[in-house]
C-alpha positions as CSV (number, residue, x, y, z in Angstrom):
1,X,-80.1,33.0,18.9
2,X,-76.3,33.1,19.0
3,X,-76.0,31.8,15.5
4,X,-78.4,34.4,14.2
5,X,-76.4,37.1,16.0
6,X,-73.2,35.8,14.6
7,X,-74.6,35.6,11.1
8,X,-75.8,39.2,11.4
9,X,-72.5,40.4,12.7
10,X,-70.7,38.8,9.7
11,X,-73.2,40.2,7.2
12,X,-73.0,43.7,8.8
13,X,-69.2,43.6,8.7
14,X,-69.2,42.6,5.0
15,X,-71.8,45.3,4.2
16,X,-69.6,47.9,6.0
17,X,-66.5,46.7,4.1
18,X,-68.4,47.0,0.8
19,X,-69.5,50.5,1.7
20,X,-66.0,51.6,2.6
21,X,-64.7,50.1,-0.7
22,X,-67.4,52.0,-2.6
23,X,-66.5,55.3,-1.0
24,X,-62.9,54.7,-1.9
25,X,-64.0,53.7,-5.4
26,X,-62.4,50.3,-4.9
27,X,-63.9,47.1,-6.1
28,X,-65.4,44.8,-3.4
29,X,-65.8,41.2,-4.3
30,X,-68.4,39.2,-2.4
31,X,-68.4,35.6,-3.3
32,X,-71.2,33.6,-1.9
33,X,-74.1,31.4,-2.9
34,X,-76.6,34.2,-2.3
35,X,-76.4,38.0,-2.4
36,X,-75.3,39.8,0.8
37,X,-78.7,41.2,1.4
38,X,-80.0,37.6,1.7
39,X,-77.6,36.9,4.6
40,X,-78.5,40.2,6.3
41,X,-82.2,39.5,6.0
42,X,-81.9,35.9,7.0
43,X,-80.0,36.8,10.2
44,X,-83.0,39.0,11.2
45,X,-85.5,36.3,10.2
46,X,-83.6,33.6,12.2
47,X,-83.4,36.0,15.3
48,X,-87.2,36.7,15.0
49,X,-88.0,33.0,14.8
50,X,-85.8,32.2,17.7
51,X,-87.5,34.9,19.8
52,X,-91.0,33.6,18.9
53,X,-90.3,30.1,20.4
54,X,-90.0,31.3,24.0
55,X,-92.9,33.6,23.4
56,X,-90.9,36.9,23.3
57,X,-93.3,38.2,20.7
58,X,-92.6,41.9,21.1
59,X,-88.9,41.4,20.6
60,X,-89.6,39.0,17.6
61,X,-91.7,41.7,16.0
62,X,-88.8,44.1,16.1
63,X,-86.7,41.7,14.1
64,X,-89.5,40.9,11.7
65,X,-89.9,44.6,10.9
66,X,-86.1,44.8,10.3
67,X,-86.3,42.3,7.4
68,X,-89.6,43.6,6.1
69,X,-87.8,46.5,4.4
70,X,-84.3,45.9,3.2
71,X,-84.6,48.4,0.3
72,X,-82.2,50.8,2.0
73,X,-79.4,48.3,1.3
74,X,-77.1,50.2,-1.2
75,X,-75.9,48.7,-4.5
76,X,-78.9,46.4,-5.0
77,X,-79.1,44.8,-8.4
78,X,-82.1,42.8,-9.9
79,X,-81.3,39.6,-7.9
80,X,-80.8,41.6,-4.7
81,X,-84.2,43.3,-5.2
82,X,-85.8,39.8,-5.7
83,X,-84.4,38.9,-2.2
84,X,-85.7,42.2,-0.8
85,X,-89.2,41.4,-2.1
86,X,-88.9,37.8,-0.8
87,X,-88.1,39.0,2.7
88,X,-90.9,41.5,2.5
89,X,-93.3,38.6,1.8
90,X,-91.8,36.5,4.6
91,X,-92.2,39.4,7.0
92,X,-95.9,39.8,6.1
93,X,-96.5,36.1,6.8
94,X,-94.5,36.1,10.0
95,X,-96.1,39.3,11.3
96,X,-99.4,37.5,11.1
97,X,-98.0,34.5,12.8
98,X,-96.4,36.6,15.5
99,X,-99.6,38.5,16.1
100,X,-101.8,35.4,16.3
101,X,-99.4,33.5,18.6
102,X,-99.3,36.6,20.9
103,X,-103.0,36.6,21.1
104,X,-104.0,39.3,18.7
105,X,-106.9,37.3,17.3
106,X,-108.4,40.2,15.4
107,X,-106.0,39.5,12.5
108,X,-107.3,36.0,12.0
109,X,-109.7,36.9,9.2
110,X,-107.0,38.9,7.5
111,X,-104.6,36.0,7.8
112,X,-107.2,33.6,6.4
113,X,-107.5,36.0,3.4
114,X,-103.7,36.1,3.1
115,X,-103.6,32.3,3.0
116,X,-106.3,32.2,0.4
117,X,-104.4,34.7,-1.8
118,X,-101.1,32.7,-1.2
119,X,-102.0,29.0,-1.3
120,X,-98.3,28.0,-1.1
121,X,-98.5,29.3,2.5
122,X,-101.5,27.2,3.3
123,X,-99.9,24.3,5.1
124,X,-97.6,26.4,7.4
125,X,-100.5,28.8,7.8
126,X,-102.8,26.0,9.0
127,X,-100.1,25.0,11.6
128,X,-100.1,28.6,12.8
129,X,-103.9,28.6,13.0
130,X,-103.9,25.3,14.9
131,X,-101.2,26.4,17.3
132,X,-103.1,29.7,17.9
133,X,-106.3,27.8,18.5
134,X,-104.5,25.6,21.1
135,X,-102.7,28.4,22.8
136,X,-105.7,30.7,23.1
137,X,-108.6,28.3,23.2
138,X,-110.1,29.6,19.9
139,X,-112.5,27.6,17.8
140,X,-111.2,27.7,14.2
141,X,-113.5,25.1,12.7
142,X,-115.0,27.6,10.3
143,X,-111.6,28.6,8.9
144,X,-110.5,24.9,8.6
145,X,-113.8,24.2,6.8
146,X,-113.2,27.1,4.4
147,X,-109.7,25.9,3.5
148,X,-110.9,22.4,2.9
149,X,-113.3,23.8,0.3
150,X,-110.7,26.1,-1.1
151,X,-108.2,23.3,-1.3
152,X,-110.6,21.4,-3.5
153,X,-111.2,24.3,-5.9
154,X,-107.4,25.0,-6.1
155,X,-106.9,21.2,-6.5
156,X,-104.6,21.2,-3.4
157,X,-105.1,17.8,-1.9
158,X,-105.1,18.0,1.9
159,X,-105.2,14.3,2.6
160,X,-105.8,12.6,5.9
161,X,-102.0,12.1,6.1
162,X,-101.4,15.8,5.5
163,X,-103.9,16.7,8.2
164,X,-102.2,14.2,10.6
165,X,-98.8,15.7,9.9
166,X,-100.1,19.2,10.6
167,X,-101.6,18.1,13.8
168,X,-98.5,16.2,14.8
169,X,-96.2,19.1,14.2
170,X,-98.5,21.4,16.0
171,X,-98.7,19.1,19.0
172,X,-94.9,18.6,19.0
173,X,-94.4,22.4,18.9
174,X,-96.8,22.9,21.8
175,X,-95.3,20.1,23.8
176,X,-91.9,21.7,23.2
177,X,-93.1,25.1,24.4
178,X,-94.8,23.6,27.4
179,X,-91.6,21.7,28.3
180,X,-89.6,24.9,27.8
181,X,-91.7,26.5,30.5
182,X,-91.8,23.4,32.7
183,X,-95.5,23.2,32.6
184,X,-97.7,20.2,32.1
185,X,-98.8,19.3,28.6
186,X,-102.4,18.0,28.7
187,X,-104.7,18.6,25.8
């Protein structure tokens, strides 16, 4: 979390410097690989992700909401707006993840539709669904069955290896969470 806080502190400092330069009608040169709005949004995304791991879901939600709408950032150009939209999309996916992991299972059908509409999110989405099933003892066989059928129509090959990788990462994540809380990890 300290890295995310430090990144945000730097991004905020640069943003404030840019604002001051703009008020004084002075040029402000920001040289980086990505636009400043990216670093601002990424610092919130990193903080939200870090807070999800120890199950601090309410606090994680606050940070997800912060990067869900970065349109207030002044001086946005076309590339900046693309980043704003990208973070809005990440926030939507991560709000579903946060809700499901926190036990708000009512969003599961909506999340399944989101994954159907955004097949590039299918593999990480299936990890979220499997982790949710494990954490909250929920049967998700019908959803997995649905995505197996969808993957065939979209010609997305979910091979046995892909399925094993999903299960492995989910199990490792759960074991990591259990170890973090010094509890046993029986399945």
